[in-house]
N, C-alpha and C positions, 0 to 999 in steps of 0.2 A: 669474324669475331665473333670470338668466345661467349654462348651466354652462360650464366650459371641456373642449373638446375636441382631440384632440391630431391635427394633421394633417404628417405627417410629410413632404411634399412640398412645405411653403410655407415652411420656417424651420430646421431641423434640420441645413441645411447651409449654415448662415450662416461660413463660414470664407475668404471673397474674401481676394486679395492685402493684403496689411499694407502701409502706405502706410510704408514703411521712410525717412523722407527722411532729411537732416540733423540736422534741428529733433529728430527722437526719437534720433537716435544720440549729440547732447547731451546727452538723461538718462540715456541711460546712462553715459556719461563722467563726470557729474553726481553718478551713483548711488552711484559710488565701489568698496567690497566688500561691497554688494550685488548689484552686479548681477556683477561680474567679481573674477580675485584673478592671481595668479603672473602678471603680464604681462612678456611677455618680448620684445624688439624684431628685427625682421628681423636685425638685424645678430650676434644673440646673448645681446645686454647683457641682464640684469634692471634692468622698472623697474617702481620702486614711487613712487607719486600722494603726495605730501605737503599741497597745494592743487594742485587742477583746474582754477583762477585764474577770472578774470572775464569773462562773456561780453561779447561784443562783438556789437553789431548793426549796425555800422559798417562800411566797406571794411577789409578786413586780416584776420588770422588771429581764430580764432572766439574765441578765450581770448589773453587777457594775464594777464602778473604769476603763471603757473604757477612752482609748484616742485616739482621732482621730481627722484628720484634714478635715474639712469641711466649701469650699469655702474658703481656705486661711485662717481658723482662727482654730488653735489647741483649742481643747476641751474636758473635761474630765467629765465621768459622764454617768449614764445608757444606755443600750442598749434591747430595745425589739424583739423579733423572733415573726413574726406569718406565716403562711400559706398565708394568702391572705390577699390583702389592707386592706376588709372591717371586717376584725379579728378585728379591737381597736376599732370599736363601737362596735360590737357586743359583745366586754368582758367589755365594760361599763370604758377602762383605763383612758376616759375623766375625767371621775369621784372621780377616785383614786388617793389620794394626797400622794401616794407611787412612783409615776412617775412623779412627779414635774423636776426630776433630770435626767429623758431620753435627751439624746442626737441625739439619732439617732432610725428610727425606720424602720427594717430591714423583709421584706418579701418574699416570694418563688415568688409567681404569683401576678399579677396585679387583679385588678377587676372593672367589669364593674362600679359597684354601687358603688360608694364610697366616704366618708367625709377625704378629709386631717386632719391627725393625731392632737389634739389641746391638751395641756396639764389642768389641774384643773384651773391653775394660767392664762390661755389663752395663755400660748405661743408655736407658728406652729413649730412641729419636722419635721427636712425633711423624706422622706424614699426612702429605696434604692431597686429597686426588683432584687432580686439577679438573677431570672433566666434570664434578659439580659446580664448579665456578667460572666456567669458561660463557663470556658474554654473549657470543654468537655461537653458531653451529661449525661443527669441525669444517667442514666444506668452505663455508666463509672464511676461517681462518686457514686453513688450506691455499684458497687465494691470495691472502693477503700475504701470506709467507714466500709463497713459489713467486710470487710478483716482485718480490725483492732478494734474491736469491743471497747467501754470503761468501765472502773469500773462499769457502771453505768447497763450495759447491764444486761438483763436476759431472759434466755429461757421462753417462756410463759408457760411450765409447769412446769419451775423451782419451787423445796418445795410442789411440788404434788409428791405421789408415785401411779405410774401406776401400775395399774394389768397386769401387762408383765411378763413375764420368762426369766430371759436372754438367753436360749435358744431362745425364739420368736425375742428378742430382735437383735439377732445376727443374724439369719435369713432376718429383714427389713434392719438388715446392710449390708450383702451380695447382698441386692440385689438394695438399695442406690449404693454400691462400682460397680456395674453393669452397675447403671446407668448412672455413672460421665463417664466409659472408654468408654463407645457405642457413647457416645456424644462424644467425644474428636476423634474416631473413624468417624464418622458421619463426624465431620465438616474437616479432614483431607480428606476423601473419597469426598465430595460436591467441596474442593477447587481442586484437581485433577481432576474431573470431570470436572470445570470449565476450567480447561487449558488444559484437552483435546478437550472441545468445540472448545477452541481459534485456533487447528490444525486441524480445521474442520470436528474434527472425525478420522481422517488416521493417528492413532498410529500404525499401521501394524508394522512398525521399531523396533527392538531393540533399537535402539540408539536414536530415538524420546521418546521410552518408556523413556529409564535411564534417560532422559534429563526434562522429566516430571516430573517423583520423585523425582530428584536432586532438579528442581524448589520448590516442595511443601518442602520438607522439609526444604530448606535454606529458607525459608519463614516463617515459625513456630517456629525455631529455632529463626530467628529474634526476632520474638515477644515477645519469651520465654523470650530474652535478655531484653525487655523492660520495667521485671515488670508490676505493676497497673498501670505506670505512663507515663508511653514512650511506650505501645504495638503499638499503634495505627500506632508512629510516625515510628518504625522499622518496623511495614508492611508495611508502604507507600513509605519506603526506598528501600524496597525489590521487591516491584513491577516496580517503578520510573528507576531498576535496575536489573531485571532479570539477570542470571547468564551465560546467552549467551553476552550479551554486556560487561560484566566483563569479561570472558574465552577471547576476545579480545584482553583486554591493556595487560593480561601476557604474559611473556618470557622466566620463567621457569628458570631464575636466582635471587637474593640474595635482587634484588630490586623490587620481586613482592607486599609484603606484603606494603610497600612504595605505589606502584603503587595504590593498594587498596582503602587502608588506604586514598589517595586523591582524590581519586573518592565519597568515602565514604561519607567523611564530606565536600566534594563541595557539593555533594547534596543534604547532608543535612544542607543545610543552614549556616555550624558551621567556613569556612573559612571567609566568606563575614566578612568585616571591623577588623581582625584579624591584631592587628597593634604591637602586640611583634615580636619582631625576637631573633631567633636560628636556628642554622642549619638545625633542624628537619622541624620548620615551613616553612623556605625558599623554601629548597627540595618540600613539598608535595605543597605548593603553586604556584609553578613552576611548577609540571606534572599536576596541575587541568587545571593553567591556560592554558598548551598545547593542551589539550584532549577535553575540553568543550563547547568549539564551536560543534569538529564533535561530541560527544557523545550526546550533546544539552537534557538532562533528564529533567522531570519537577522537580524541587526542592521545598526543607523543608524553611523554615527562621529559624535563630533562635530561634526566639518566639514559636515557635511551641512545642519546649522542654521543658518538666519539669527540675529545675535544685535545683531551689526551695524545700527543706523538704527531700533534699536525700544526703545522706552521699556521701561525693567526693568519692570514690571509685566505689558508682553506678551510678555516673556520665554519662551520654549517651556518651558523650566522650570516658571515656573506654572503653563501652559497645559495641561502635562500634568499638574501636580499633582489642577487642576479635573477633567481628566479622568478621572482615577480616585475621582473621585464620581460623577461621570457613570455610569461603568462598576456601581458597587453602587447605583445609580439604576435602573437598568437591568434588572441578576439580581438583586438580592433587595426592590428597591421596586414592582415593577412599571411602572416610565415608559410603556410603551408602551398597556398597559392603562387606565393612566390617562387618559392622553391622546382617547383613544377614547371611551371610558366618558364620561366628562364632555364630549366635544362629541357627545354621541349624545343631545343633549336637544333639547326642541322651540322653539325661536327661543330660546337664549338670550342677550342679551344681549352681544353684541361685545366690549367692553370689561371686562367680567365673564369670558369666555373666555379674553381677552386676559392676564390677572393672573393666570386661574387657570394660564395655561403659563409665565407670569413665575414664579409662584413655584412650578413644577415641578423650575424649572433654577436658582434661587438657591443660592448656592454655601455650603456651612456651616462655620465655622471650623476653621482649620488652623493649630496652634502655628506651626510651620514656616515654610508657606509665607507664615503674612500676615506673615510677619517678615522673610523673605527674599527674593527674586529671583534666585540661583544657588547653589549647593552652598557652604556659609559664609564668601556674602557677606548681609550685612544691609541690609535697608533704612533709610533714613530716617526713611519714613511707611508706616504700614500698607497694605498690598496688598492688595486687594480681586483675589481669584482668577477675577472675570468680570463685570465691570461693567453696567448695567442696559442700556445702550448696545448691546452684542455681544450681553445675551442679545435683544433688540427685534433684534436683526438675525437669529441666528438661529431666533426666530420664523418672520420673512418667510421666512428662504430654505429654510428644514430642518424646522419643524415644521409648517405650512399646507400644504406641496406633498407631504409626506410622509403626513398625514393624511389628505387630500384624495384620493391615490393607494389609500387603505387605503379611504376608504368607497366608493370606484368598484370598489373588486374585490370586496368583499363586502357589495355594496348596501344601501350606509348613507347612507339620503337627507337625516336631521337633519345627519348628520356633514359634509356636501359642502355642505348651505347656512348651516348655521354660518360653514366654514373661507371661500365664500363672502363673507358677512358681515366679516369679520373684514378680508380684502383688499382691501374695496369702501369699505367704510363706516366703520372705524374711525377715529377722528383722532388726529393721529399729526403730529409736527412733524419731520421727517430733517431732517440737517444732515449735508454731506460737500463736497467742491471741485466731484465732478463734477453735485449738486444747486445749489449753488451760479453754476455757472457756466448753467445749461439756465435758471437762473430769471432771470438778468439777462440775458440774452444772445438767451431766446425771449421766455418764458412773460410776464415783467411787461405787454409790449405786450399780452396777451392778459386783463390779471386773473385769469391762472390761479394759484390758491396750490396749493402743493406737499405736500397733508395727509390723504392716504391712503397705502396701502401702495401698493394701484395705481398712482398718480401716480407714488410713490415708484419704483417699479421701472417705469415707460413710461418715466422720464425716462433713467432707465439704460438701457433696452433701448434708445433711440433714440439716445443717445449713444455707446454702446459700439459698435454696429452699423450706424450708417448713419453718423452724424456723423463718426465718427473714422476712416472709411474711405471717405467721400466718396462713400456711395452714397445717391446726394441724389435722382439719377433714380428709385429705388425708395421716396423718404421722401414722402409726400403734399403736406409744406412744399417743399419741394427743388422738386415739380415742379413746385408753384405758380410760384417763386420763377424757375424757367427759362423757365417758359410765358411770365411777362412781361415776363421783361428779357434771355433765356439769362445761362448759369450761366458766371462764371470761376472754374476752379477753379483754388486758390490754393491756397499751402506751408501746412499745417498748422501752428502752432509748438506743439507739444505742452507 
């Protein structure tokens, strides 16, 4: 049985320069309010995008038939995308009549040496510098973009036949799966270490140790509930409201969920300026009003949260409502103890242990949030606070590495073996756009089926850290392609 071990020197600093090409910037442009807001052109005019336009893959502007309000005037025309302001002149667009219908020049970064865009017909074109208006970091946007590759995306080795056997490829995937799992374990351990330091290193008490582990579990579960667009916000919420502060407001009765939701929504900034009225809203606002001065937590604001581009059942309001159940599960039902105790059996079947983890995370009925997606806004159909696919993601990405780390620190070999078995043996049928790319462009030719958590995570690791960063010379597949034909690094169409 393979046991995972952490080798920091090997891959914990996998942060090479990102490939920010024009294709990537186009994905940001198309992402609209998910990625940027409050656009202002270099002319000082406010810019509002009504329609980003239709992508043009031929010569000429990158987008045709865009509809944009610039300085209060609604314009229809073309949009050109560049990495830097100076690229307009470098590419000689000012001499090309194909650009005469341009209404906006969009760049990622400003340039020291630049000339304002002017068309061949001598008309000035305003420029928007996206970097000044992004809602999150480039790395966060990168993760959001590469997690949903476009139909144009091609792996660097797509269409090439690497001189590598199926057995060799499976060995490489095994190493990649260990990389990804160990990264998750190390990240949890690092946070646990930070919390320990906050206690001045005094963690000899079993009670203190349990609280540290529970706080760590709470933080990583909430982060996972945020998906890609609200992860940072959910994580901040757990730090503004540590479990010990929440424990103090609980009374062990049927209103504890309401109490938790009131404090969570209040701290999240989602109760501010809520003018709709119903029995639930009145109750949460009343409780928040009674405790906010005493708790006095740091707060987020509604504009910090991503709603645009999400399905209503994935809104942060619904996820926070489910989070209140998780908190009670940790504080009152012993979620951590249940996870570890059940896992500490001799050779429990992977499917049986996975089902047990699933049952621990199943949402309970919530009269309000099963029928609403926001305050005062009813859903057309019943909401599921957390679906089975997301529960599975949380098990693979949080529960398994968390429980594995616990087993390693407290020397629980049965737990370690059982977690490894789920990761490597459990039969699954995962599906997302990244796995579809890896299946169709790489694995099908080797007749490899992505049917275990280990293979799923290996595929994501290969895609995220090698393929999309063109680190082919460090990939067992890429090196074989290069040895045989040389490597023609091409633009990645994200």
